[in-house]
C-alpha positions in Angstrom: -0.1 0.0 -0.2 1.2 3.9 -0.6 2.3 5.7 2.4 0.7 8.6 1.3 -2.2 10.2 3.1 -5.3 9.0 1.8 -7.7 11.7 0.1 -9.0 14.1 2.8 -12.6 13.3 3.6 -15.1 16.1 4.7 -16.6 14.0 7.4 -14.6 12.0 9.8 -11.9 13.0 12.7 -8.6 15.1 11.5 -5.4 13.5 12.9 -4.1 15.1 15.8 -2.1 17.9 15.2 1.5 17.7 16.4 3.2 20.1 18.3 5.0 22.9 16.6 4.7 26.2 15.6 3.2 26.0 11.9 0.7 29.0 11.0 -2.2 27.2 9.2 -4.2 28.4 6.3 -7.7 29.3 7.1 -10.9 28.9 4.9 -11.2 26.6 1.9 -8.5 24.5 0.5 -8.4 25.0 -3.3 -6.7 22.5 -5.6 -5.6 23.9 -8.7 -6.4 22.0 -12.1 -2.6 21.9 -13.4 -1.0 20.4 -10.6 2.9 20.0 -12.2 4.8 22.0 -15.2 8.2 21.9 -16.4 10.8 24.7 -15.8 13.7 25.6 -17.9 16.2 23.7 -15.4 13.9 20.4 -15.9 14.5 20.9 -19.7 18.0 21.8 -19.1 18.4 18.6 -17.5 16.8 16.2 -20.1 18.9 18.5 -22.8 22.0 18.0 -21.5 21.5 14.3 -20.7 20.2 13.5 -24.5 23.2 12.2 -25.9 23.5 9.5 -22.9 20.1 8.5 -23.4 20.8 8.4 -27.3 24.0 6.1 -26.3 21.9 3.9 -24.2 19.4 3.3 -26.9 22.0 2.5 -29.1 23.5 0.0 -26.9 20.1 -1.6 -26.2 19.3 -1.4 -30.3 22.9 -3.3 -30.6 22.1 -5.8 -28.1 18.5 -6.7 -29.2 19.7 -6.9 -33.0 22.4 -9.5 -31.7 19.5 -11.7 -30.1 17.4 -11.2 -32.8 20.6 -12.6 -35.1 20.8 -15.5 -33.1 17.1 -16.7 -33.5 15.8 -14.9 -30.2 12.6 -12.1 -30.5 12.5 -9.4 -33.6 14.8 -6.4 -32.3 12.2 -3.9 -32.7 10.1 -6.1 -29.7 13.0 -6.1 -27.3 14.1 -2.5 -28.5 10.7 -0.9 -28.2 9.9 -2.7 -24.8 12.9 -0.7 -23.4 12.0 2.5 -24.8 8.7 1.9 -23.2 9.9 0.8 -20.1 10.6 4.7 -19.0 6.8 4.7 -18.2 7.3 2.1 -15.3 9.2 4.5 -13.1 6.2 6.5 -12.5 3.8 3.3 -12.1 3.2 3.6 -8.3 3.9 0.3 -7.3 7.3 0.4 -9.3 7.9 3.4 -7.3 7.6 1.7 -4.1 10.0 -1.0 -5.4 12.3 1.9 -6.0 12.0 3.8 -2.9 12.8 0.4 -0.8 15.2 -1.2 -3.0 17.1 1.7 -4.6 16.6 4.9 -2.3 16.8 3.0 1.0 13.5 4.2 2.3 10.9 2.8 4.6 7.4 3.3 5.5 6.9 6.0 8.4 6.1 4.6 11.7 2.0 5.8 12.9 3.6 8.5 15.0 5.8 9.7 12.1 3.0 9.3 9.7 0.8 11.4 11.9 3.4 14.4 11.9 4.0 13.9 8.5 0.4 14.0 7.1 -0.2 17.0 9.2 2.5 19.0 7.6 2.3 17.9 4.4 -1.5 18.4 4.1 -0.6 22.0 5.3 2.2 22.4 2.5 -0.2 21.4 -0.5 -2.9 23.2 0.7 -0.8 26.2 0.4 0.3 25.2 -3.0 -3.3 24.0 -4.3 -1.8 20.2 -4.4 -3.6 17.1 -3.7 -1.6 15.6 -1.0 -2.7 12.1 -1.6 -1.0 12.1 -4.9 2.3 11.8 -3.4 4.1 8.6 -1.2 5.5 10.0 1.8 8.8 8.0 3.2 11.3 7.8 5.7 15.0 7.1 5.6 17.0 6.5 8.8 19.5 8.9 8.8 20.7 11.6 11.5 21.1 14.2 8.9 18.8 16.8 8.2 17.5 16.2 4.4 14.6 15.1 1.9 14.2 14.0 -1.4 12.0 14.2 -4.3 12.0 11.2 -6.7 10.2 9.5 -9.6 6.5 11.0 -10.0 5.5 10.7 -6.6 8.1 10.0 -3.9 8.9 12.3 -1.1 11.1 11.2 1.3 12.6 12.8 4.6 15.0 11.9 6.9 14.0 10.5 10.5 16.2 13.2 12.1 14.3 15.9 10.1 11.2 14.6 11.8 12.6 16.1 15.1 12.2 19.2 13.3 9.6 21.5 14.6 6.6 21.3 12.5 7.1 24.9 10.7 10.7 24.0 9.7 9.7 20.5 8.8 7.1 22.4 6.2 10.0 24.5 4.8 11.9 21.2 4.1 8.9 19.8 2.6 8.0 22.8 0.4 11.2 22.5 -0.8 10.8 19.0 -2.2 7.5 19.6 -3.4 8.7 22.4 -5.8 11.2 19.7 -7.4 7.9 18.0 -8.0 5.7 20.6 -9.1 8.6 21.9 -11.6 9.3 18.8 -13.1 12.8 18.3 -11.7 12.2 14.9 -10.2 10.9 13.1 -13.0 13.4 14.5 -15.4 16.4 13.4 -13.4 15.0 10.0 -12.9 14.2 9.7 -16.6 17.8 10.4 -17.6 19.2 8.2 -15.5 17.2 5.6 -16.1 17.8 5.6 -20.4 21.5 6.5 -19.8 21.4 3.2 -17.8 22.6 1.0 -20.7 25.4 3.2 -21.9 26.8 3.7 -18.5 26.9 -0.1 -18.1 28.5 -0.9 -21.4 31.0 2.0 -20.7 32.1 0.4 -17.5 32.5 -2.7 -19.4 35.1 -1.2 -21.9 36.6 0.4 -18.8 37.2 -3.2 -17.6 38.1 -4.6 -20.5 40.8 -1.8 -21.2 42.0 -2.5 -17.9 43.0 -6.2 -18.8 45.2 -4.5 -22.4 48.2 -5.0 -20.5 48.0 -8.7 -20.1 47.9 -9.0 -24.1 50.9 -9.4 -26.3 52.7 -6.1 -27.4 51.1 -6.7 -31.1 47.5 -7.5 -29.7 47.9 -4.3 -27.3 48.5 -2.3 -30.2 46.0 -3.5 -32.4 43.4 -2.8 -30.0 44.7 0.6 -29.2 45.0 1.4 -32.7 41.2 0.1 -33.6 40.0 2.0 -30.6 41.8 5.2 -31.8 40.2 4.8 -35.1 36.5 4.4 -33.8 36.9 7.2 -31.6 38.2 9.4 -34.7 35.5 8.0 -36.8 32.6 8.7 -34.1 33.9 12.5 -33.8 34.2 13.0 -37.4 30.8 11.5 -38.3 29.1 13.4 -35.5 31.1 16.6 -36.0 32.5 16.2 -32.3 29.1 15.9 -30.6 30.2 12.7 -29.7 32.6 14.4 -27.1 29.5 16.6 -25.5 29.0 13.9 -22.7 32.7 14.8 -21.5 31.4 18.4 -21.0 28.1 17.2 -19.3 28.9 16.6 -15.6 29.9 20.2 -15.1 26.8 21.8 -17.0 24.6 19.0 -15.4 25.7 19.9 -12.0 25.2 23.8 -12.6 21.6 22.8 -13.7 21.1 20.8 -10.7 22.5 23.8 -8.5 19.9 26.3 -10.4 17.1 23.8 -9.7 17.9 23.6 -5.8 17.5 27.4 -6.0 14.1 27.4 -7.9 13.0 24.6 -5.3 13.7 27.0 -2.3 12.2 29.8 -4.3 8.7 27.3 -4.2 9.3 26.8 -0.7 9.5 30.7 -0.1 6.5 31.4 -2.3 4.4 29.3 -0.3 5.5 31.3 3.1 8.5 29.2 4.7 11.4 31.4 3.4 12.1 32.0 7.3 11.7 28.7 8.0 13.9 26.9 5.5 16.5 29.6 6.5 16.6 28.5 9.9 17.2 24.6 8.9 19.8 26.1 6.7 21.7 27.7 9.1 21.5 25.3 12.0 22.7 22.2 9.7 25.5 24.7 8.4 26.5 25.3 12.3 26.2 21.6 13.1 28.6 20.5 10.2 30.7 23.4 11.4 31.0 22.2 14.8 31.4 18.7 13.4 34.4 19.8 11.4 35.8 21.5 14.4 35.9 18.0 16.6 39.6 16.8 17.2 40.6 14.2 14.3 42.5 14.3 11.1 42.1 17.6 9.1 39.5 17.2 6.5 40.9 18.0 2.8 39.9 21.2 1.3 38.0 20.6 -1.7 39.5 21.9 -5.2 37.9 23.7 -7.7 37.0 21.1 -9.7 35.3 19.4 -6.7 33.0 22.3 -6.1 32.1 22.7 -9.9 30.4 18.9 -9.6 28.6 19.7 -6.5 24.9 19.2 -7.4 23.8 21.5 -4.5 24.8 25.5 -4.2 26.6 26.1 -1.0 24.5 27.3 2.1 25.6 31.0 1.7 24.1 31.3 -1.8 20.9 29.7 -0.9 20.6 32.0 2.3 21.3 35.2 -0.2 18.7 34.1 -2.3 15.8 33.1 0.2 16.8 36.2 2.0 15.9 38.2 -1.2 12.6 36.6 -1.7 11.5 36.8 1.8 12.4 40.7 1.4 10.4 40.9 -1.9 7.6 39.4 0.3 6.7 36.9 -3.0 
């Protein structure tokens, strides 16, 4: 069964209100006709990962064609099945499997579910979103964190559930922003279709690591063939085959912008101050942990910082303060 709250009924008792200073909306809750959208960062994610998806489709096509030559099913049946398989990651039973096996999430306990349902109802009421569409999950972790994945998964850490209700609402509003702006489904879809290409690349790297075991002549032949293939692909595609080499940096920049847009969504729902408090507290906690006795942590280089998928705390606070000052 999904762990998301059941659709609210006009009759029947409301769940008990947990402790915490969460300001509640008054009046009727209006659910908007347009529940989701696609912003520029979601489109950017899809465009940047298009070469990886094409590579994955090419790998599946090659494997399907090879199976068909060996007497298996027609190539179009296997290849078409893979193309259509992307829809499965948004099927709720499949999402539950992903939540447990891939993301390591669990269902909330009754006490956790009461608090989550109360806060989630308030967040979705402000956004005009049906709360029953999403599945709420919990990750056992000592960090303050949350995640939005696939089409309906919203996960929070067990430590986040210890936050006051207003601050937890800010965290959940941020994750709802990832869903309503299309970040969550775009990210999972690109990972899904790029998976065969990534597996094939790892296989090639494993085979390349064994080249030194070949004779000198065989090593030269393999290296020459690999070089000729690379030059042929680069020439045939006008260098576009090299685009995936720059994708990690560009994708990280787009991911950082998506985080800021999700912060904007939370601020637009009135949770800018609460989210800023969560960010400050977590930053202070990290600093205190870094000052504990032990081997000094290595300072991150420029390349590592450019590959971060999240902006630094100061950047997020700066944007949230600007949103709060605008009163939007």
